[in-house]
N, C-alpha and C positions, 0 to 999 in steps of 0.2 A: 509398473506402467501407470501413468497418471490417469485419474478418472476424468472422462470428457462429458461435458454437459451441453445440451442444445436448448436454448430458451427463446420463446417467441411470444408475441402478443402483448397484452397489457401487463403491468407489473405484478398484479395479483396472480395472473396466470403464470408469469415467469417464476414467481416464488413457489407456486404449487409444482411446476415442472422441476424446478431445482430439487425440491424435497423428494419428489417421486423418484428422481434419478439417483438419489443418495440414500434411499430408504433403508437399504441393507446396512448402512453405516450408522443407523440410529443409535444403537447401543454404545458405539464409540463416541458419537457426538454427545450423548447424554452423560457419559463418564467425564468427558472434557468439560462440559457445561457445569456439571455438579461440582467438579473440582474447583472451577473458577468461582462459583457461587459460594462455596465453602470458604474460599480465601476472603470473600467479602462479607461474611456473616457478622463480623464485628463492626461493620460500618455503622455510624450513628443513624438514628431514625430519619434524619434529614435527607439521607440518600433516597428514601422512597419519595419524598416530596420533590427532590431534584429530578428523579426519573420521570415523574408525572409532568413536571414543568417542561422537560425536554420533549416528551411525547406530544404534548399540546402544541408546542412549536412546530414539530414535524408535521402535524395535521395540516398546517398552512404552508410551510416552506420546504418540506421534504416528503410530500405525500407518496411519491413513487416508491421511495425506500420503505416507508411504513407499510404500503400495500405488499411489497415483496416480503417483508418480515411476516406479515399476517398470513400470507400464502404458505410460507415455510412452516410456521407454527401450526397452522391448520392441518396440513398433511402429516406432519410428524407427531402431532398430538402433544405439543409442548404447552405447558401452562403459560399464558401470555405474559404475565408480570415477571415471572422468573426468566423467561426467554429474553424479554426486553432488557432486563437488568444485565443479563449475560452479554448482550451486544454492546452495552455501555461500560463493560468492566474496566477497560483501560482508563477511561475518563473518570469514572467514579473513584477508583483507587488513587488516581492523580489528584483529584479534588480534595480528598481527605488525607492525602500524603501517607498512605498505608502500605506502600509497596516499594521494594527495591526494584528498579527498572531492569527488566531482562529483555525487553523487546528492542532489537537493534535495527538493522538494515543499513546498507550502503548503496547509494544511488548516484549515478553520474550520466551525463549526456554530452555528446560531442558531435561536431559537424565540420564542414569546410571552414577554415583551411586545414584543420587537423585530419580530416577525412576527404575522400573523393566527394565532389558535389552531390552525387547521387547516393551517398552512404551515411547520412546522419543516423546516429544510433543512441539508444538509451539502455543502460544496464542497471539491473537491481539484484543485489544479493539479499534474499529475504531471510532475515535472521529472526526466528520466532520460536515459540514453544515446540519442543520435539513432538508432542502429542498431535500436532497439526500436520505432521508429515504424511501420516496415513490418511488424513482427511483432505489432502490437497487436491484441488480440481482445476481443470482448464475449461472455461466456458466460452461458447460462441453465442452471442445474444443478437436477436433480431426483433427489437421492440417495435411496436406499431408507431408509425409517424416519427421515426427517429433513425439516426445512423446505426448501422450494424457495428459490432465490436467484439473483440476477443479479450479475455481477461483471466488472470490467475487469482484464485480464491481458495476458500476452505469450505468443506461441506457444512451446510446450514448457516453460513455467514452471508449477510446481506450485501447488496450493492457491489461495488468493485473493491474487494477486500485485499488489495495488494498493489496491482498494477494492471494496465490495459492499453489497448490501441484500437482506434475506430477506423472505419473504411475511408475516411478522408486523410488519414495519416497523423492524427493527433494522438500523442502518447502521454500517459500520466502515470506516475508512481509516487508513493508516499513513504515517509519515515516518521516514526513516533518521536515526539519531543516532550519531556516533562517540563512544565512551565507553571509559573504563578499566574500567568495571564490567560486564565481559562474561565469558562462560564457556559451557560446553556446556549447551544447553537447547533449547527449542522455538522455531523461527523464526516471525516475524510472519505469513508466508503460511499457515502451518499453524494458528496461533492464530486468525486471522481466519476461516478455513474452519470451524473448530470452533464459533466464536461464531455464525456465520450458520446453521449446521445445527442448533444445539441451544438457542439462546437467543432470547428475545422482547424483553427489556427491559434497560436499562443496568444496573440493580442486580444482576440475575442474571449478566450478563457480568462485572461487577466481581468478584463472588464467585469466579468461575472464574479470572479473571486473577490474583487475589491468591494463589491456591493452587497455582501452577505454576512451573516453572523456565523462564525466558526466556533467549534468547541474550544479551539485554541491550543491543541496539543500535538501539532505536527507540521511537517514540511510537505509541499507538493512540488515535484519536479516535472516540468512540461517540455515537450519537444514536438515539432511538427515536421511535415514532409519537406518544407522549405529550409529546414535547418535552424529555425528560430527556437530559442530555448530560454528557460528561466527557472529559478527556484522561488517558490512562494512560501514565505514563512508566515504561517497562518496563526496569528495570535487572536484571542477572543476580542480584544479591543481594536484590532485592525491588522492588515497584512503589510508585510514588507517584501519587496520584489528585488531579487538579486539577478543581475543580467551577466552574461558571459563576458569575460575580458579577453580571452585568448582562444575562443572557439570551444569552450567547455564550461559546464557547471557541475558542482558536486554538493551533495547533501548527506549528512549522517544524522546524528540524534541530538543536535543542539541548534539553537538559533545563532546566526552569525552577525545579524544587523545590530547596530548599537541600541536602538530602542528596545528590542526584544531579548538581546543577549543578557541584559541585566535582570530579566525575569525568568531566565532558564535555571533549572535546578538539576544538578548532577547527583542523581540518586543511585548511581552504580555502586556495586560493592567496592570496598576500599582497594582491593587488588586490581579492579578494572577501572578505577577512577581515571578519567581522561581519555578513555579508548575512543570516544567519538571524535575528538580532535586528532588523535593519531591516525585513525582510518581515513578521515577527511584529508589530512595532509599527505598521506601516502598516495591516495588516488590523484590528488591535485598535482603532486610532484611528478607522478608517472605521466600524466597528460601533458604537463608543461615541458618536461625534458625529453619527451619522445622525439627522436631524430627521424623516425620512419613515419610513413603515412599510416595512420591508425586504421586498422581493418577489423573484421570480425574475429580473426584469430587473436589479435592483440587484446580485444575486449574480453575474450574467453580466458586468456592467460592471466589478465589482471583479476578477473573474478575468482580464479583458482589460487591466487597468491596467498602464501602463508607468511608467517613472520613471528613477531612477539605476541604475547597475549593481548597487547594493546592495539597493534596495527595490522594484525592478520585480517585479510579481507574474506577469506574462506574460513569460517569459524566453526571449530569442532567442539564436541562435548567437553574435551579436556580444558578448553578455555572457559566455558560457562555452560554448565550442564542444563540450565533452564532456558538457554537461548542459543540455538545452533543455526547454521545456514541450511534451511530446508528446501531452498530452490534458488537457482540463478537464471534470471530472464534477461534476454537481450532482444530489444525491439528494433526492427528496421522499417520505419514508416513509409519510405518510398516503395519498397518491395511488398509491404503489408505482410511481413513475416515475423515470427517470434521463434527465437532459438532458446530452448528451455532445458536446463539440467534439473531433473526432479530429485533433489537431494543435494549432498555436498558436491559442488562442481568439480572438485579434484578427483572424485570417484565415479561420478555419473557422466554418461555421454550426452552431449547436447543434441536434442532433436529439433528439427524444424517443423513448425506448424504455420500454415497459411491462414490468414483471416478468412478468406473466402472459401478455403477448403472444407471448413466445418459448417458452412451455411448453405442454404438453398440459394441458387443463383437466380 
């Protein structure tokens, strides 16, 4: 059963509450954190300078995320510099090109005419490190002076660390992309928290995303209750927006726009080279060719789909031991519901969670 968190108040308080509610997992979090820090111990000295530069930027442009981080570190007793470095692990290893990419994820969104008008949906298969499965949490957040939201995350991870939906029906999910177009900026987990706390519709979210500095290492998929959707390819030098052509959008682990595709790096192992294109094409083909009205069961079936080691949507350890599907989430923004399989979706039962069900009314 997934760990459930309830977070309220300012972001420092939310960080403290998060930490207190996962305190029994501290030893597991510490093991995961130390393993990741060990992987980075051979990074050059410039990594420390880069970390400091990013932290200074966050003081101005991502203060809420920084406060949440400090609250978590305070309660769990983490050394601040080590913990901050851990939260930047993916970016730092991308920057110094020191890792084979294992962080996947497949995300798609669809709405009318592919679905009933009242049934826009966004699905994400979270492909991540297996050691995060036991750390996976579902949080209900009620920040002061902001929208309430529900989100999938990991214990001791800041911001919206995977996907989420707010009370106005805005849904956001991310995918990691290794790129040469990276630099000091705001991480996706901070961006997604900002979106869910302050924005109602895709158009407003796009205006915000176009005006900020991103780390540059990922995609953001947006959907709102009116069925508007988009993929935002967040490069450090700027963003590219991909709009739906036939009532759906898809994002995996590469950039598709011409300006950013040239900066994308495929660092998958040789056996898995090209799997991001294969998964993307499979989902897009399923959405394009579906003769039936797409419903929740259809979305679940696609999330469970197996295939080759390249195009399987539900990804088992036999495909890549360091990156498996640890969750499958399907958001319904009109109904304010999340259907979640905590683990491999082909093996776990989807459970329904209501955004308002976990919060004080």
